[in-house]
TORDREN-153823 format. One record per residue (C-alpha): residue number from 1; y, z, x. Coordinates in nm, 3 decimals, m for minus. Layout:
{num: NUM | y: Y | z: Z | x: X}
...
// end
This chain:
{num: 1 | y: 1.699 | z: m1.981 | x: 0.445}
{num: 2 | y: 1.920 | z: m1.922 | x: 0.750}
{num: 3 | y: 1.899 | z: m1.610 | x: 0.965}
{num: 4 | y: 2.094 | z: m1.483 | x: 1.263}
{num: 5 | y: 1.920 | z: m1.378 | x: 1.583}
{num: 6 | y: 2.060 | z: m1.209 | x: 1.893}
{num: 7 | y: 1.808 | z: m1.265 | x: 2.173}
{num: 8 | y: 1.815 | z: m1.644 | x: 2.222}
{num: 9 | y: 2.042 | z: m1.814 | x: 2.478}
{num: 10 | y: 2.046 | z: m2.163 | x: 2.325}
{num: 11 | y: 2.111 | z: m2.080 | x: 1.959}
{num: 12 | y: 2.225 | z: m1.798 | x: 1.731}
{num: 13 | y: 2.061 | z: m1.900 | x: 1.402}
{num: 14 | y: 1.726 | z: m2.021 | x: 1.272}
{num: 15 | y: 1.691 | z: m2.216 | x: 0.946}
{num: 16 | y: 1.414 | z: m2.395 | x: 0.755}
{num: 17 | y: 1.676 | z: m2.598 | x: 0.565}
{num: 18 | y: 1.776 | z: m2.933 | x: 0.719}
{num: 19 | y: 2.122 | z: m2.901 | x: 0.559}
{num: 20 | y: 2.209 | z: m2.598 | x: 0.772}
{num: 21 | y: 2.276 | z: m2.796 | x: 1.088}
{num: 22 | y: 2.518 | z: m2.655 | x: 1.342}
{num: 23 | y: 2.524 | z: m2.666 | x: 1.722}
{num: 24 | y: 2.390 | z: m2.310 | x: 1.745}
{num: 25 | y: 2.112 | z: m2.335 | x: 1.483}
{num: 26 | y: 1.741 | z: m2.411 | x: 1.542}
{num: 27 | y: 1.521 | z: m2.578 | x: 1.280}
{num: 28 | y: 1.194 | z: m2.404 | x: 1.187}
{num: 29 | y: 0.906 | z: m2.645 | x: 1.124}
{num: 30 | y: 0.667 | z: m2.512 | x: 0.859}
{num: 31 | y: 0.427 | z: m2.684 | x: 0.622}
{num: 32 | y: 0.702 | z: m2.680 | x: 0.359}
{num: 33 | y: 0.989 | z: m2.792 | x: 0.587}
{num: 34 | y: 0.787 | z: m3.052 | x: 0.780}
{num: 35 | y: 0.888 | z: m3.327 | x: 0.537}
{num: 36 | y: 1.254 | z: m3.266 | x: 0.623}
{num: 37 | y: 1.201 | z: m3.288 | x: 1.000}
{num: 38 | y: 1.341 | z: m3.641 | x: 1.036}
{num: 39 | y: 1.636 | z: m3.546 | x: 0.817}
{num: 40 | y: 1.697 | z: m3.242 | x: 1.041}
{num: 41 | y: 1.700 | z: m3.467 | x: 1.348}
{num: 42 | y: 1.940 | z: m3.707 | x: 1.182}
{num: 43 | y: 2.166 | z: m3.419 | x: 1.082}
{num: 44 | y: 2.192 | z: m3.322 | x: 1.449}
{num: 45 | y: 1.951 | z: m3.030 | x: 1.505}
{num: 46 | y: 1.873 | z: m3.003 | x: 1.876}
{num: 47 | y: 1.632 | z: m2.709 | x: 1.878}
{num: 48 | y: 1.300 | z: m2.700 | x: 1.692}
{num: 49 | y: 1.065 | z: m2.403 | x: 1.646}
{num: 50 | y: 0.717 | z: m2.342 | x: 1.508}
{num: 51 | y: 0.608 | z: m2.020 | x: 1.333}
{num: 52 | y: 0.441 | z: m1.907 | x: 1.658}
{num: 53 | y: 0.782 | z: m1.929 | x: 1.829}
{num: 54 | y: 0.934 | z: m1.680 | x: 1.585}
{num: 55 | y: 0.751 | z: m1.396 | x: 1.755}
{num: 56 | y: 0.976 | z: m1.450 | x: 2.059}
{num: 57 | y: 1.286 | z: m1.376 | x: 1.852}
{num: 58 | y: 1.168 | z: m1.136 | x: 1.579}
{num: 59 | y: 1.001 | z: m0.798 | x: 1.626}
{num: 60 | y: 0.687 | z: m0.804 | x: 1.411}
{num: 61 | y: 0.508 | z: m0.517 | x: 1.582}
{num: 62 | y: 0.404 | z: m0.301 | x: 1.286}
{num: 63 | y: 0.097 | z: m0.273 | x: 1.067}
{num: 64 | y: 0.100 | z: m0.540 | x: 0.796}
{num: 65 | y: m0.121 | z: m0.492 | x: 0.489}
{num: 66 | y: m0.184 | z: m0.804 | x: 0.275}
{num: 67 | y: m0.319 | z: m0.786 | x: m0.080}
{num: 68 | y: m0.448 | z: m1.083 | x: m0.276}
{num: 69 | y: m0.632 | z: m1.124 | x: m0.606}
{num: 70 | y: m0.576 | z: m1.262 | x: m0.953}
{num: 71 | y: m0.469 | z: m0.927 | x: m1.095}
{num: 72 | y: m0.364 | z: m0.593 | x: m0.951}
{num: 73 | y: m0.170 | z: m0.707 | x: m0.644}
{num: 74 | y: 0.162 | z: m0.555 | x: m0.751}
{num: 75 | y: 0.023 | z: m0.220 | x: m0.863}
{num: 76 | y: m0.211 | z: m0.183 | x: m0.565}
{num: 77 | y: 0.071 | z: m0.265 | x: m0.321}
{num: 78 | y: 0.301 | z: m0.017 | x: m0.494}
{num: 79 | y: 0.031 | z: 0.253 | x: m0.480}
{num: 80 | y: m0.026 | z: 0.208 | x: m0.105}
{num: 81 | y: 0.350 | z: 0.207 | x: m0.049}
{num: 82 | y: 0.387 | z: 0.527 | x: m0.253}
{num: 83 | y: 0.105 | z: 0.713 | x: m0.075}
{num: 84 | y: 0.230 | z: 0.622 | x: 0.272}
{num: 85 | y: 0.587 | z: 0.726 | x: 0.185}
{num: 86 | y: 0.461 | z: 1.059 | x: 0.051}
{num: 87 | y: 0.269 | z: 1.108 | x: 0.375}
{num: 88 | y: 0.596 | z: 1.077 | x: 0.567}
{num: 89 | y: 0.569 | z: 0.722 | x: 0.696}
{num: 90 | y: 0.846 | z: 0.465 | x: 0.685}
{num: 91 | y: 0.727 | z: 0.160 | x: 0.490}
{num: 92 | y: 0.840 | z: m0.185 | x: 0.381}
{num: 93 | y: 0.714 | z: m0.347 | x: 0.059}
{num: 94 | y: 0.739 | z: m0.717 | x: m0.030}
{num: 95 | y: 0.613 | z: m0.880 | x: m0.348}
{num: 96 | y: 0.678 | z: m0.973 | x: m0.708}
{num: 97 | y: 0.924 | z: m0.687 | x: m0.759}
{num: 98 | y: 1.132 | z: m0.775 | x: m0.453}
{num: 99 | y: 1.174 | z: m0.633 | x: m0.103}
{num: 100 | y: 1.198 | z: m0.257 | x: m0.042}
{num: 101 | y: 1.237 | z: m0.038 | x: 0.264}
{num: 102 | y: 1.174 | z: 0.334 | x: 0.221}
{num: 103 | y: 1.240 | z: 0.331 | x: m0.156}
{num: 104 | y: 1.560 | z: 0.127 | x: m0.125}
{num: 105 | y: 1.557 | z: m0.222 | x: m0.274}
{num: 106 | y: 1.691 | z: m0.480 | x: m0.028}
{num: 107 | y: 1.624 | z: m0.802 | x: m0.220}
{num: 108 | y: 1.577 | z: m0.886 | x: m0.585}
{num: 109 | y: 1.244 | z: m0.999 | x: m0.727}
{num: 110 | y: 1.144 | z: m1.360 | x: m0.668}
{num: 111 | y: 0.827 | z: m1.537 | x: m0.564}
{num: 112 | y: 0.518 | z: m1.318 | x: m0.521}
{num: 113 | y: 0.509 | z: m1.437 | x: m0.160}
{num: 114 | y: 0.842 | z: m1.588 | x: m0.037}
{num: 115 | y: 0.892 | z: m1.853 | x: 0.233}
{num: 116 | y: 0.749 | z: m1.798 | x: 0.579}
{num: 117 | y: 1.092 | z: m1.741 | x: 0.734}
{num: 118 | y: 1.184 | z: m1.490 | x: 0.462}
{num: 119 | y: 0.859 | z: m1.298 | x: 0.516}
{num: 120 | y: 0.903 | z: m1.287 | x: 0.894}
{num: 121 | y: 1.264 | z: m1.177 | x: 0.851}
{num: 122 | y: 1.162 | z: m0.899 | x: 0.611}
{num: 123 | y: 0.898 | z: m0.772 | x: 0.854}
{num: 124 | y: 1.155 | z: m0.778 | x: 1.136}
{num: 125 | y: 1.407 | z: m0.591 | x: 0.920}
{num: 126 | y: 1.150 | z: m0.326 | x: 0.830}
{num: 127 | y: 1.056 | z: m0.285 | x: 1.197}
{num: 128 | y: 1.421 | z: m0.256 | x: 1.302}
{num: 129 | y: 1.458 | z: 0.036 | x: 1.060}
{num: 130 | y: 1.163 | z: 0.221 | x: 1.205}
{num: 131 | y: 0.892 | z: 0.123 | x: 0.958}
{num: 132 | y: 0.535 | z: 0.171 | x: 1.074}
{num: 133 | y: 0.385 | z: m0.020 | x: 0.781}
{num: 134 | y: 0.466 | z: m0.334 | x: 0.585}
{num: 135 | y: 0.278 | z: m0.386 | x: 0.256}
{num: 136 | y: 0.289 | z: m0.731 | x: 0.096}
{num: 137 | y: 0.138 | z: m0.931 | x: m0.189}
{num: 138 | y: m0.030 | z: m1.258 | x: m0.091}
{num: 139 | y: m0.043 | z: m1.531 | x: m0.357}
{num: 140 | y: m0.287 | z: m1.821 | x: m0.362}
{num: 141 | y: 0.008 | z: m2.062 | x: m0.333}
{num: 142 | y: 0.123 | z: m1.893 | x: m0.012}
{num: 143 | y: m0.224 | z: m1.925 | x: 0.143}
{num: 144 | y: m0.241 | z: m2.300 | x: 0.071}
{num: 145 | y: 0.119 | z: m2.357 | x: 0.181}
{num: 146 | y: 0.071 | z: m2.151 | x: 0.498}
{num: 147 | y: 0.357 | z: m1.917 | x: 0.417}
{num: 148 | y: 0.163 | z: m1.634 | x: 0.584}
{num: 149 | y: 0.071 | z: m1.843 | x: 0.889}
{num: 150 | y: 0.073 | z: m1.646 | x: 1.214}
{num: 151 | y: 0.105 | z: m1.300 | x: 1.055}
{num: 152 | y: m0.127 | z: m1.044 | x: 1.213}
{num: 153 | y: m0.264 | z: m0.837 | x: 0.926}
{num: 154 | y: m0.383 | z: m0.486 | x: 1.005}
{num: 155 | y: m0.577 | z: m0.495 | x: 0.677}
{num: 156 | y: m0.654 | z: m0.765 | x: 0.417}
{num: 157 | y: m0.737 | z: m0.648 | x: 0.063}
{num: 158 | y: m0.907 | z: m0.828 | x: m0.227}
{num: 159 | y: m0.859 | z: m0.690 | x: m0.578}
{num: 160 | y: m1.047 | z: m0.953 | x: m0.783}
{num: 161 | y: m1.087 | z: m1.327 | x: m0.841}
{num: 162 | y: m1.089 | z: m1.464 | x: m1.194}
{num: 163 | y: m0.885 | z: m1.766 | x: m1.305}
{num: 164 | y: m0.518 | z: m1.858 | x: m1.276}
{num: 165 | y: m0.285 | z: m2.131 | x: m1.151}
{num: 166 | y: m0.529 | z: m2.414 | x: m1.226}
{num: 167 | y: m0.225 | z: m2.635 | x: m1.286}
{num: 168 | y: m0.176 | z: m2.610 | x: m0.908}
{num: 169 | y: m0.529 | z: m2.567 | x: m0.771}
{num: 170 | y: m0.685 | z: m2.814 | x: m1.021}
{num: 171 | y: m1.030 | z: m2.651 | x: m1.033}
{num: 172 | y: m1.157 | z: m2.295 | x: m1.057}
{num: 173 | y: m1.368 | z: m2.348 | x: m0.744}
{num: 174 | y: m1.062 | z: m2.456 | x: m0.546}
{num: 175 | y: m0.880 | z: m2.143 | x: m0.661}
{num: 176 | y: m1.173 | z: m1.919 | x: m0.563}
{num: 177 | y: m1.207 | z: m2.092 | x: m0.226}
{num: 178 | y: m0.839 | z: m2.036 | x: m0.150}
{num: 179 | y: m0.857 | z: m1.665 | x: m0.233}
{num: 180 | y: m1.175 | z: m1.620 | x: m0.031}
{num: 181 | y: m1.032 | z: m1.807 | x: 0.269}
{num: 182 | y: m0.808 | z: m1.505 | x: 0.329}
{num: 183 | y: m1.122 | z: m1.306 | x: 0.420}
{num: 184 | y: m1.320 | z: m1.565 | x: 0.619}
{num: 185 | y: m1.242 | z: m1.442 | x: 0.970}
{num: 186 | y: m1.504 | z: m1.202 | x: 1.104}
{num: 187 | y: m1.250 | z: m1.033 | x: 1.336}
{num: 188 | y: m1.010 | z: m0.934 | x: 1.057}
{num: 189 | y: m1.032 | z: m0.588 | x: 0.902}
{num: 190 | y: m1.106 | z: m0.636 | x: 0.531}
{num: 191 | y: m1.121 | z: m0.423 | x: 0.218}
{num: 192 | y: m1.305 | z: m0.592 | x: m0.069}
{num: 193 | y: m1.386 | z: m0.507 | x: m0.430}
{num: 194 | y: m1.766 | z: m0.510 | x: m0.422}
{num: 195 | y: m1.784 | z: m0.550 | x: m0.800}
{num: 196 | y: m1.613 | z: m0.891 | x: m0.776}
{num: 197 | y: m1.898 | z: m1.139 | x: m0.805}
{num: 198 | y: m1.680 | z: m1.434 | x: m0.699}
{num: 199 | y: m1.586 | z: m1.276 | x: m0.369}
{num: 200 | y: m1.708 | z: m1.447 | x: m0.052}
{num: 201 | y: m1.614 | z: m1.291 | x: 0.280}
{num: 202 | y: m1.722 | z: m1.231 | x: 0.638}
{num: 203 | y: m1.935 | z: m0.917 | x: 0.644}
{num: 204 | y: m1.812 | z: m0.808 | x: 0.986}
{num: 205 | y: m1.527 | z: m0.555 | x: 0.981}
{num: 206 | y: m1.553 | z: m0.533 | x: 0.601}
{num: 207 | y: m1.521 | z: m0.213 | x: 0.400}
{num: 208 | y: m1.588 | z: m0.210 | x: 0.027}
{num: 209 | y: m1.488 | z: m0.016 | x: m0.283}
{num: 210 | y: m1.659 | z: m0.015 | x: m0.620}
{num: 211 | y: m1.707 | z: 0.149 | x: m0.956}
{num: 212 | y: m2.040 | z: m0.012 | x: m1.047}
{num: 213 | y: m2.215 | z: m0.066 | x: m0.710}
{num: 214 | y: m2.285 | z: 0.129 | x: m0.391}
{num: 215 | y: m1.987 | z: 0.089 | x: m0.158}
{num: 216 | y: m1.797 | z: 0.261 | x: 0.121}
{num: 217 | y: m1.561 | z: 0.413 | x: m0.138}
{num: 218 | y: m1.745 | z: 0.466 | x: m0.465}
{num: 219 | y: m1.706 | z: 0.645 | x: m0.796}
{num: 220 | y: m1.958 | z: 0.913 | x: m0.888}
{num: 221 | y: m1.818 | z: 0.973 | x: m1.239}
{num: 222 | y: m1.504 | z: 0.884 | x: m1.430}
{num: 223 | y: m1.322 | z: 0.914 | x: m1.761}
{num: 224 | y: m1.052 | z: 0.684 | x: m1.898}
{num: 225 | y: m0.955 | z: 0.902 | x: m2.192}
{num: 226 | y: m0.588 | z: 1.009 | x: m2.186}
{num: 227 | y: m0.542 | z: 0.879 | x: m1.833}
{num: 228 | y: m0.779 | z: 0.837 | x: m1.539}
{num: 229 | y: m1.004 | z: 1.108 | x: m1.400}
{num: 230 | y: m1.261 | z: 1.016 | x: m1.136}
{num: 231 | y: m1.482 | z: 1.185 | x: m0.881}
{num: 232 | y: m1.482 | z: 0.960 | x: m0.574}
{num: 233 | y: m1.666 | z: 0.963 | x: m0.242}
{num: 234 | y: m1.611 | z: 0.807 | x: 0.100}
{num: 235 | y: m1.897 | z: 0.880 | x: 0.335}
{num: 236 | y: m1.953 | z: 1.255 | x: 0.317}
{num: 237 | y: m1.605 | z: 1.323 | x: 0.174}
{num: 238 | y: m1.543 | z: 1.372 | x: m0.196}
{num: 239 | y: m1.223 | z: 1.407 | x: m0.397}
{num: 240 | y: m1.092 | z: 1.415 | x: m0.752}
{num: 241 | y: m0.853 | z: 1.146 | x: m0.876}
{num: 242 | y: m0.637 | z: 1.256 | x: m1.168}
{num: 243 | y: m0.384 | z: 0.987 | x: m1.265}
{num: 244 | y: m0.143 | z: 0.946 | x: m1.553}
{num: 245 | y: m0.233 | z: 0.577 | x: m1.584}
{num: 246 | y: m0.438 | z: 0.376 | x: m1.832}
{num: 247 | y: m0.742 | z: 0.159 | x: m1.789}
{num: 248 | y: m1.040 | z: 0.076 | x: m1.573}
{num: 249 | y: m0.835 | z: m0.191 | x: m1.393}
{num: 250 | y: m0.598 | z: 0.081 | x: m1.272}
{num: 251 | y: m0.896 | z: 0.281 | x: m1.147}
{num: 252 | y: m0.987 | z: m0.024 | x: m0.938}
{num: 253 | y: m0.627 | z: m0.047 | x: m0.813}
{num: 254 | y: m0.633 | z: 0.322 | x: m0.725}
{num: 255 | y: m0.961 | z: 0.287 | x: m0.534}
{num: 256 | y: m0.820 | z: m0.002 | x: m0.332}
{num: 257 | y: m0.508 | z: 0.200 | x: m0.248}
{num: 258 | y: m0.697 | z: 0.515 | x: m0.152}
{num: 259 | y: m0.947 | z: 0.320 | x: 0.058}
{num: 260 | y: m0.666 | z: 0.129 | x: 0.232}
{num: 261 | y: m0.484 | z: 0.445 | x: 0.340}
{num: 262 | y: m0.813 | z: 0.606 | x: 0.442}
{num: 263 | y: m0.892 | z: 0.306 | x: 0.664}
{num: 264 | y: m0.543 | z: 0.291 | x: 0.813}
{num: 265 | y: m0.480 | z: 0.660 | x: 0.872}
{num: 266 | y: m0.817 | z: 0.836 | x: 0.834}
{num: 267 | y: m0.644 | z: 1.123 | x: 0.654}
{num: 268 | y: m0.862 | z: 1.354 | x: 0.441}
{num: 269 | y: m0.971 | z: 1.180 | x: 0.120}
{num: 270 | y: m0.853 | z: 1.475 | x: m0.089}
{num: 271 | y: m0.505 | z: 1.458 | x: 0.065}
{num: 272 | y: m0.472 | z: 1.085 | x: m0.006}
{num: 273 | y: m0.588 | z: 1.133 | x: m0.364}
{num: 274 | y: m0.337 | z: 1.413 | x: m0.419}
{num: 275 | y: m0.053 | z: 1.192 | x: m0.295}
{num: 276 | y: m0.154 | z: 0.919 | x: m0.538}
{num: 277 | y: m0.114 | z: 1.162 | x: m0.829}
{num: 278 | y: 0.262 | z: 1.140 | x: m0.768}
{num: 279 | y: 0.257 | z: 0.766 | x: m0.842}
{num: 280 | y: 0.439 | z: 0.699 | x: m1.168}
{num: 281 | y: 0.337 | z: 0.339 | x: m1.222}
{num: 282 | y: 0.520 | z: 0.007 | x: m1.196}
{num: 283 | y: 0.777 | z: m0.123 | x: m1.443}
{num: 284 | y: 0.620 | z: m0.384 | x: m1.666}
{num: 285 | y: 0.266 | z: m0.284 | x: m1.572}
{num: 286 | y: 0.111 | z: m0.073 | x: m1.849}
{num: 287 | y: 0.461 | z: 0.063 | x: m1.906}
{num: 288 | y: 0.480 | z: 0.311 | x: m2.194}
{num: 289 | y: 0.796 | z: 0.228 | x: m2.390}
{num: 290 | y: 0.727 | z: 0.459 | x: m2.683}
{num: 291 | y: 0.473 | z: 0.736 | x: m2.743}
{num: 292 | y: 0.452 | z: 0.769 | x: m3.123}
{num: 293 | y: 0.361 | z: 0.508 | x: m3.218}
{num: 294 | y: 0.231 | z: 0.400 | x: m2.879}
{num: 295 | y: 0.398 | z: 0.080 | x: m2.752}
{num: 296 | y: 0.313 | z: m0.062 | x: m2.410}
{num: 297 | y: 0.452 | z: m0.356 | x: m2.213}
{num: 298 | y: 0.240 | z: m0.532 | x: m1.952}
{num: 299 | y: 0.259 | z: m0.844 | x: m1.736}
{num: 300 | y: m0.097 | z: m0.959 | x: m1.827}
{num: 301 | y: m0.077 | z: m1.336 | x: m1.868}
{num: 302 | y: m0.438 | z: m1.448 | x: m1.821}
{num: 303 | y: m0.735 | z: m1.393 | x: m2.050}
{num: 304 | y: m0.908 | z: m1.158 | x: m1.803}
{num: 305 | y: m0.587 | z: m0.964 | x: m1.743}
{num: 306 | y: m0.546 | z: m0.925 | x: m2.119}
{num: 307 | y: m0.907 | z: m0.816 | x: m2.157}
{num: 308 | y: m0.859 | z: m0.540 | x: m1.900}
{num: 309 | y: m0.564 | z: m0.409 | x: m2.101}
{num: 310 | y: m0.753 | z: m0.430 | x: m2.430}
{num: 311 | y: m1.050 | z: m0.245 | x: m2.283}
{num: 312 | y: m0.818 | z: 0.040 | x: m2.189}
{num: 313 | y: m0.767 | z: 0.100 | x: m2.563}
{num: 314 | y: m1.117 | z: 0.021 | x: m2.683}
{num: 315 | y: m1.125 | z: 0.321 | x: m2.916}
{num: 316 | y: m0.792 | z: 0.247 | x: m3.086}
{num: 317 | y: m0.670 | z: m0.009 | x: m3.334}
{num: 318 | y: m0.480 | z: m0.273 | x: m3.138}
{num: 319 | y: m0.184 | z: m0.491 | x: m3.230}
{num: 320 | y: m0.075 | z: m0.747 | x: m2.970}
{num: 321 | y: 0.225 | z: m0.974 | x: m2.912}
{num: 322 | y: 0.173 | z: m1.252 | x: m2.658}
{num: 323 | y: 0.227 | z: m1.617 | x: m2.573}
{num: 324 | y: 0.157 | z: m1.845 | x: m2.276}
{num: 325 | y: 0.390 | z: m2.002 | x: m2.021}
{num: 326 | y: 0.483 | z: m2.367 | x: m2.052}
{num: 327 | y: 0.423 | z: m2.621 | x: m1.771}
{num: 328 | y: 0.147 | z: m2.400 | x: m1.635}
{num: 329 | y: m0.233 | z: m2.383 | x: m1.652}
{num: 330 | y: m0.317 | z: m2.499 | x: m2.005}
{num: 331 | y: m0.689 | z: m2.418 | x: m1.979}
{num: 332 | y: m0.623 | z: m2.046 | x: m2.012}
{num: 333 | y: m0.444 | z: m2.071 | x: m2.348}
{num: 334 | y: m0.749 | z: m2.089 | x: m2.582}
{num: 335 | y: m0.920 | z: m1.822 | x: m2.370}
{num: 336 | y: m0.622 | z: m1.594 | x: m2.428}
{num: 337 | y: m0.648 | z: m1.659 | x: m2.802}
{num: 338 | y: m1.016 | z: m1.577 | x: m2.804}
{num: 339 | y: m0.987 | z: m1.251 | x: m2.611}
{num: 340 | y: m0.697 | z: m1.136 | x: m2.831}
{num: 341 | y: m0.903 | z: m1.200 | x: m3.145}
{num: 342 | y: m1.201 | z: m1.026 | x: m2.988}
{num: 343 | y: m1.017 | z: m0.696 | x: m2.943}
{num: 344 | y: m0.702 | z: m0.683 | x: m3.159}
{num: 345 | y: m0.676 | z: m0.633 | x: m3.534}
{num: 346 | y: m0.322 | z: m0.768 | x: m3.557}
{num: 347 | y: m0.223 | z: m1.068 | x: m3.345}
{num: 348 | y: 0.134 | z: m1.196 | x: m3.311}
{num: 349 | y: 0.133 | z: m1.526 | x: m3.122}
{num: 350 | y: 0.475 | z: m1.621 | x: m2.993}
{num: 351 | y: 0.661 | z: m1.777 | x: m2.699}
{num: 352 | y: 0.650 | z: m1.663 | x: m2.338}
{num: 353 | y: 0.846 | z: m1.898 | x: m2.110}
{num: 354 | y: 0.797 | z: m2.235 | x: m2.284}
{num: 355 | y: 0.994 | z: m2.423 | x: m2.018}
{num: 356 | y: 0.988 | z: m2.796 | x: m2.101}
{num: 357 | y: 0.707 | z: m2.770 | x: m2.357}
{num: 358 | y: 0.743 | z: m2.725 | x: m2.730}
{num: 359 | y: 0.667 | z: m2.359 | x: m2.812}
{num: 360 | y: 0.464 | z: m2.448 | x: m3.121}
{num: 361 | y: 0.240 | z: m2.680 | x: m2.916}
{num: 362 | y: 0.156 | z: m2.393 | x: m2.680}
{num: 363 | y: 0.083 | z: m2.167 | x: m2.977}
{num: 364 | y: m0.145 | z: m2.434 | x: m3.129}
{num: 365 | y: m0.349 | z: m2.446 | x: m2.807}
{num: 366 | y: m0.383 | z: m2.066 | x: m2.812}
{num: 367 | y: m0.507 | z: m2.083 | x: m3.171}
{num: 368 | y: m0.779 | z: m2.333 | x: m3.073}
{num: 369 | y: m0.961 | z: m2.052 | x: m2.894}
{num: 370 | y: m0.993 | z: m1.830 | x: m3.201}
{num: 371 | y: m1.317 | z: m1.899 | x: m3.393}
{num: 372 | y: m1.283 | z: m1.948 | x: m3.767}
{num: 373 | y: m1.484 | z: m1.635 | x: m3.846}
{num: 374 | y: m1.238 | z: m1.425 | x: m3.645}
{num: 375 | y: m0.939 | z: m1.598 | x: m3.804}
{num: 376 | y: m1.071 | z: m1.481 | x: m4.140}
{num: 377 | y: m1.122 | z: m1.122 | x: m4.025}
{num: 378 | y: m0.803 | z: m1.063 | x: m3.825}
{num: 379 | y: m0.435 | z: m1.052 | x: m3.924}
{num: 380 | y: m0.279 | z: m1.340 | x: m3.731}
{num: 381 | y: 0.095 | z: m1.408 | x: m3.736}
{num: 382 | y: 0.277 | z: m1.705 | x: m3.582}
{num: 383 | y: 0.640 | z: m1.652 | x: m3.479}
{num: 384 | y: 0.796 | z: m1.885 | x: m3.222}
{num: 385 | y: 1.094 | z: m1.652 | x: m3.166}
{num: 386 | y: 0.967 | z: m1.376 | x: m2.935}
{num: 387 | y: 1.242 | z: m1.138 | x: m3.045}
{num: 388 | y: 1.138 | z: m1.174 | x: m3.408}
{num: 389 | y: 0.768 | z: m1.144 | x: m3.322}
{num: 390 | y: 0.830 | z: m0.812 | x: m3.146}
{num: 391 | y: 1.040 | z: m0.688 | x: m3.435}
{num: 392 | y: 0.778 | z: m0.778 | x: m3.695}
{num: 393 | y: 0.499 | z: m0.621 | x: m3.489}
{num: 394 | y: 0.690 | z: m0.291 | x: m3.463}
{num: 395 | y: 0.782 | z: m0.289 | x: m3.833}
{num: 396 | y: 0.416 | z: m0.348 | x: m3.923}
{num: 397 | y: 0.286 | z: m0.088 | x: m3.678}
{num: 398 | y: 0.091 | z: 0.212 | x: m3.811}
{num: 399 | y: 0.077 | z: 0.549 | x: m3.635}
{num: 400 | y: m0.292 | z: 0.508 | x: m3.555}
{num: 401 | y: m0.233 | z: 0.172 | x: m3.383}
{num: 402 | y: m0.121 | z: 0.083 | x: m3.032}
{num: 403 | y: 0.111 | z: m0.215 | x: m2.983}
{num: 404 | y: 0.066 | z: m0.417 | x: m2.665}
{num: 405 | y: 0.345 | z: m0.660 | x: m2.574}
{num: 406 | y: 0.195 | z: m0.881 | x: m2.306}
{num: 407 | y: 0.286 | z: m1.161 | x: m2.070}
{num: 408 | y: 0.635 | z: m1.092 | x: m1.934}
{num: 409 | y: 0.624 | z: m0.736 | x: m1.805}
{num: 410 | y: 0.952 | z: m0.650 | x: m1.634}
{num: 411 | y: 1.093 | z: m1.004 | x: m1.647}
{num: 412 | y: 1.455 | z: m1.013 | x: m1.762}
{num: 413 | y: 1.465 | z: m1.376 | x: m1.871}
{num: 414 | y: 1.311 | z: m1.643 | x: m2.089}
{num: 415 | y: 1.304 | z: m2.010 | x: m1.987}
{num: 416 | y: 1.366 | z: m2.252 | x: m2.274}
{num: 417 | y: 1.399 | z: m2.619 | x: m2.174}
{num: 418 | y: 1.677 | z: m2.625 | x: m1.911}
{num: 419 | y: 1.816 | z: m2.282 | x: m2.002}
{num: 420 | y: 1.729 | z: m1.946 | x: m1.852}
{num: 421 | y: 1.832 | z: m1.682 | x: m2.105}
{num: 422 | y: 1.844 | z: m1.305 | x: m2.069}
{num: 423 | y: 1.540 | z: m1.153 | x: m2.239}
{num: 424 | y: 1.367 | z: m0.822 | x: m2.178}
{num: 425 | y: 1.067 | z: m0.706 | x: m2.381}
{num: 426 | y: 1.149 | z: m0.339 | x: m2.320}
{num: 427 | y: 1.509 | z: m0.386 | x: m2.434}
{num: 428 | y: 1.399 | z: m0.568 | x: m2.748}
{num: 429 | y: 1.150 | z: m0.294 | x: m2.835}
{num: 430 | y: 1.410 | z: m0.023 | x: m2.781}
{num: 431 | y: 1.663 | z: m0.205 | x: m3.002}
{num: 432 | y: 1.416 | z: m0.220 | x: m3.292}
{num: 433 | y: 1.319 | z: 0.145 | x: m3.250}
{num: 434 | y: 1.684 | z: 0.250 | x: m3.237}
{num: 435 | y: 1.758 | z: 0.062 | x: m3.559}
{num: 436 | y: 1.461 | z: 0.227 | x: m3.728}
{num: 437 | y: 1.608 | z: 0.569 | x: m3.650}
// end
């Protein structure tokens, strides 16, 4: 990435790409670009910067909120962003869905956490437009690769730690250690899900939220029927949460968002909760595509993420369409099969983004997780073509069933071998429903 700056005498641009050499461009040395340093010198770069140097040229003086966790980062970030905007603040948001400033999208969706230079540039852009807050998702990859190096976080938030990206981190313990490293500094202000048993963090400057355990922000009573209703308390303050969202996992997301704004602004708990009621959800996250019969699209692509969705509909008959991504953590595939068979009556196993792998091989690994006794009790369908799997699931759907189409959320593509094809679960569902009319 190459950016233009205006307050340096020696150069006018900064780049982390050794191919961007020009007499007025400085090369940024990061963990990722370090291996191209010699190439940058050979290409003719004369000026070299470290991430610490960027603070001389970019204005990063605003409150940055970083959210990490296996699940819930996108929704929690969007909730905090929504509350702060409703309260009249100017806010930037960076994550899986892209980069936004005050409800205007500035960049398309990409990596959960982009390159260091892109993050710093986004913070600078938000500051230059008067933003007081910058809310961002923090992936485990970005922590390891130091893409958030040097950023001063006003608040660090942990949603949960389960299992994901073992193709990269190799072991579950490595993955947990990486997530927890974000909360190791005693001086940092932290907000942690106290119900997460895998969380390890410095106790100093730590505030907690919980449904099941005593915490700074806790739930006195709640209902998940036809949405979320919860009586919550923070110290001596109490408030009612009434949200048009599904599932216990979204109650956790809501608690994290409410607690974050309470910590940052110390506004009345009731006021914060009322602002959250205006939050309409995130595309591809428990997105209701059709009401009767009920059809929902969600990004859940791990066994624990799927289980959270299934538990949201524990009192309904469930049909599910899902697959698993190719060239990614293979250990989660049988676990996904098992959890689907545990909760769903009808199971349609199909392709996600197979990438270089054979779709049927991925499906076979998912099937390995389903015990024989469950295979005999459940209706299990194998359809490699995701479009056809969705169509069959809708045609088979009864009015007393809910159909969950999981794994891709608001993605608009499918990766098959070397091709990236347009594919949208919501569009496919709507096409079938339109034809049925």
